[in-house]
Structure formats: C-alpha cells, structure tokens
C-alpha positions as CSV (number, residue, x, y, z in Angstrom):
1,M,1.0,39.9,75.1
2,K,2.7,36.5,74.5
3,S,6.4,36.6,74.1
4,K,8.1,34.7,71.4
5,P,10.6,32.0,72.2
6,G,13.9,33.8,72.6
7,G,12.2,37.2,72.3
8,R,12.2,40.2,74.7
9,H,10.6,39.8,78.1
10,D,10.7,43.5,79.1
11,G,7.8,44.6,76.9
12,K,10.0,46.9,74.7
13,T,9.6,46.8,71.0
14,A,12.7,46.4,68.9
15,D,12.7,50.1,68.0
16,V,12.3,51.3,71.6
17,A,15.1,48.9,72.7
18,S,17.3,50.1,69.9
19,E,16.8,53.8,70.9
20,A,17.5,53.0,74.6
21,A,20.7,51.2,73.7
22,R,21.8,54.2,71.5
23,K,21.1,56.6,74.3
24,A,23.0,54.4,76.8
25,W,26.0,54.3,74.4
26,I,26.0,58.1,74.1
27,T,25.9,58.4,77.9
28,R,28.7,56.0,78.4
29,R,30.8,57.9,75.9
30,K,30.2,61.2,77.6
31,N,31.0,59.7,81.0
32,E,34.2,58.2,79.7
33,K,35.3,61.6,78.4
34,K,34.6,63.1,81.8
35,G,36.7,60.3,83.4
36,G,33.8,58.7,85.2
37,R,34.0,55.2,86.5
38,V,37.8,55.0,86.3
39,E,39.1,51.6,87.4
40,G,42.6,50.5,87.8
41,K,44.0,47.7,85.7
42,K,42.8,44.4,86.9
43,K,45.0,41.4,87.5
44,R,44.1,37.8,88.0
45,V,45.4,36.3,91.2
46,V,45.6,32.7,92.2
47,L,45.4,31.8,95.9
48,L,46.4,28.4,97.3
49,L,44.8,27.9,100.6
50,D,45.3,24.9,102.9
51,K,42.1,23.0,104.0
52,S,41.8,24.6,107.4
53,L,42.2,28.2,106.1
54,L,39.7,27.5,103.3
55,A,37.2,26.1,105.9
56,D,37.7,29.2,108.1
57,M,37.3,31.4,105.1
58,E,34.1,29.6,104.0
59,T,32.7,30.0,107.6
60,S,33.6,33.7,107.6
61,C,31.9,34.1,104.2
62,K,28.8,32.4,105.5
63,N,28.6,34.5,108.7
64,A,29.1,37.7,106.7
65,R,26.5,36.6,104.1
66,D,29.0,36.9,101.2
67,L,27.4,35.4,98.1
68,T,30.6,33.8,96.8
69,L,34.0,32.8,98.2
70,A,35.6,35.4,95.9
71,A,33.4,38.1,97.4
72,G,34.4,37.0,100.9
73,I,38.1,37.1,100.0
74,R,37.6,40.6,98.5
75,R,35.8,41.8,101.6
76,A,38.6,40.3,103.8
77,I,41.3,42.1,101.8
78,Q,39.3,45.4,102.0
79,D,38.9,45.0,105.7
80,Y,42.6,44.3,106.1
81,N,43.5,47.4,104.1
82,D,41.1,49.6,106.1
83,K,42.6,48.3,109.4
84,H,46.2,48.4,108.5
85,L,46.6,50.9,105.6
86,G,43.8,53.4,106.2
C-alpha cells in the first residue's frame, strides 16, 4: 500500500488510529487519578562551564556513551547524589 505524502506510515487507518488515541487518553486519565508517573516540578538551570571543565565533561560523556551533553550532566549529578547523599 502506497502512503500519501504527509500520511500515516504505521499502516493504521484513521478510525483505528483515532480509537487507539482515545484508549490511550483514557488510560492516561486513569493513571493520573492513581497518582502514577508523578514527577516533581521541573526547573530550567543554566550552567556556565569554563573551557577545560567543558572539555572534560565532553570526554566523560563520550566515554560513558551519553547521547547528549545534557544527558551526561544529568548522569554526573545522579552519580554525585548516589555517592554523597544516598
């Protein structure tokens, strides 16, 4: 079956996709009422790193196979918390 430009690529018809979306919405509502997937309030943080620390961090991310610098920083903070707070 050829797909239309800008059309669906998963093989679902519009009706099937609509029904799946409706079921997913119902499930999310039920989980919210149960308190599932509760996350704290997120805050945006800006880090100013000097060149040598940034280079070290990028090397560490590469060695740990972090996909992004942000993921590497997150991992480093979690490792620190585990070591010093946990």
